Structures are given as structure tokens and as C-alpha cells.
C-alpha positions as CSV (number, residue, x, y, z in Angstrom):
1,M,0.0,0.0,0.0
2,R,2.8,2.3,0.9
3,D,4.3,1.9,-2.6
4,Q,1.0,2.8,-4.2
5,E,0.6,5.9,-2.1
6,E,4.1,7.0,-2.9
7,Q,3.5,6.2,-6.6
8,S,0.3,8.2,-6.5
9,L,2.0,11.1,-4.8
10,K,4.8,11.1,-7.3
11,E,2.3,10.9,-10.2
12,A,0.4,13.8,-8.7
13,K,3.5,15.9,-8.3
14,R,4.5,15.0,-11.9
15,V,1.1,16.1,-13.2
16,E,1.3,19.3,-11.1
17,K,4.8,20.1,-12.4
18,L,3.7,19.4,-16.0
19,A,0.7,21.6,-15.5
20,A,2.9,24.4,-14.1
21,E,5.3,24.1,-17.0
22,E,2.5,24.2,-19.5
23,A,1.0,27.3,-17.9
24,Q,4.5,28.9,-18.0
25,L,4.9,28.0,-21.7
26,L,1.4,29.4,-22.4
27,A,2.3,32.6,-20.5
28,K,5.6,32.9,-22.5
29,E,3.7,32.3,-25.8
30,Q,1.2,34.9,-24.9
31,A,3.9,37.5,-24.0
32,R,5.6,36.7,-27.3
33,K,2.4,37.2,-29.2
34,E,1.7,40.5,-27.4
35,A,5.3,41.7,-28.2
36,Y,4.9,40.7,-31.8
37,L,1.6,42.5,-32.1
38,A,3.0,45.6,-30.4
39,K,5.9,45.6,-32.8
40,E,3.6,45.2,-35.8
41,Q,1.4,48.0,-34.6
42,A,4.4,50.3,-34.1
43,I,5.5,49.5,-37.7
44,E,2.1,50.2,-39.0
45,E,1.8,53.5,-37.1
46,A,5.2,54.6,-38.4
47,R,4.1,53.7,-42.0
48,Q,0.9,55.6,-41.6
49,E,2.8,58.6,-40.3
50,R,5.3,58.5,-43.2
51,E,2.4,58.2,-45.6
52,A,0.6,61.2,-44.0
53,K,3.8,63.3,-44.2
54,R,4.3,62.3,-47.8
55,A,0.7,63.2,-48.7
56,E,1.1,66.5,-46.9
57,K,4.3,67.3,-48.7
58,Q,2.8,66.4,-52.0
59,A,-0.2,68.6,-51.4
60,A,2.0,71.5,-50.5
61,E,4.1,70.9,-53.6
62,E,1.0,70.8,-55.8
63,A,-0.3,74.0,-54.3
64,Q,3.0,75.7,-54.9
65,L,3.1,74.4,-58.4
66,L,-0.4,75.6,-59.1
67,A,0.4,79.1,-57.7
68,K,3.6,79.2,-59.8
69,E,1.6,78.2,-62.9
70,Q,-1.0,80.8,-62.2
71,A,1.6,83.5,-61.8
72,R,3.2,82.4,-65.1
73,R,-0.2,82.6,-66.9
74,D,-0.9,86.0,-65.3
75,A,2.5,87.3,-66.4
76,Y,2.0,86.0,-70.0
77,L,-1.5,87.6,-70.1
78,A,-0.1,90.9,-68.9
79,R,2.6,90.8,-71.6
80,E,0.0,90.0,-74.3
81,Q,-2.1,92.9,-73.1
82,E,0.9,95.3,-73.2
83,I,1.7,94.1,-76.7
84,A,-1.9,94.6,-77.8
85,K,-2.0,98.1,-76.3
86,A,1.3,99.0,-78.0
87,Q,-0.1,97.7,-81.4
88,E,-3.3,99.7,-80.9
89,A,-1.3,102.8,-80.0
90,R,0.8,102.4,-83.2
91,K,-2.4,102.0,-85.3
92,L,-3.9,105.2,-83.8
93,K,-0.6,107.1,-84.4
94,A,-0.5,105.8,-88.0
95,K,-4.1,107.0,-88.6
96,K,-3.4,110.4,-87.2
97,Q,-0.3,111.0,-89.4
98,P,-1.1,111.9,-92.9
99,P,0.2,109.7,-95.7
100,K,3.4,110.9,-97.3
């Protein structure tokens, strides 16, 4: 009987130790998963931040380019108007002068 009790006690301790090891492994696995997910989330947040900065920079560049293009068009239109005025002035001057 004593052997059976000792055997049962050893078996109970072994099962208890096995359960404790399994719980420890599960805890380690859970911690590993959480660390992995935290790392992945940090990577994704950094990617989103870079994308937002890139989009902001692109929008600023586009606005600057549009403003530059508008200024170029305005300058061209002003030159064309000056040329037209000068031509009109020459026509009027030519009409006022009698033919030779």
C-alpha cells in the first residue's frame, strides 16, 4: 500500500509540475504574441505617419506648383495685353499721321 501511495503522490507531483510548465509556456507564448503585435502595430503606425507626411508634402508641392503656374499665366497675359496696347497705339498714331 505504501508503494501505491508513494507512486500516486509522485504521479500527482509530476502532473502538477507538468501543468505548471504548460502554464509557464502558455504565458511565454502569450507574451511573445503580445510583443509581436505591439511591434507590428508600431511599424504600421510609423508607416501611416510617413504616408501622411508624404501626402502633406505632395499637397504643399502641388499647391506651390499651381500658384507658380497661375503666376506664369498672369505674367503671360499681362505681356500679351501690353503688346496689344502697343499695337493699338501704333495703329492710332499711324491713322493720325497723314500719308506721305
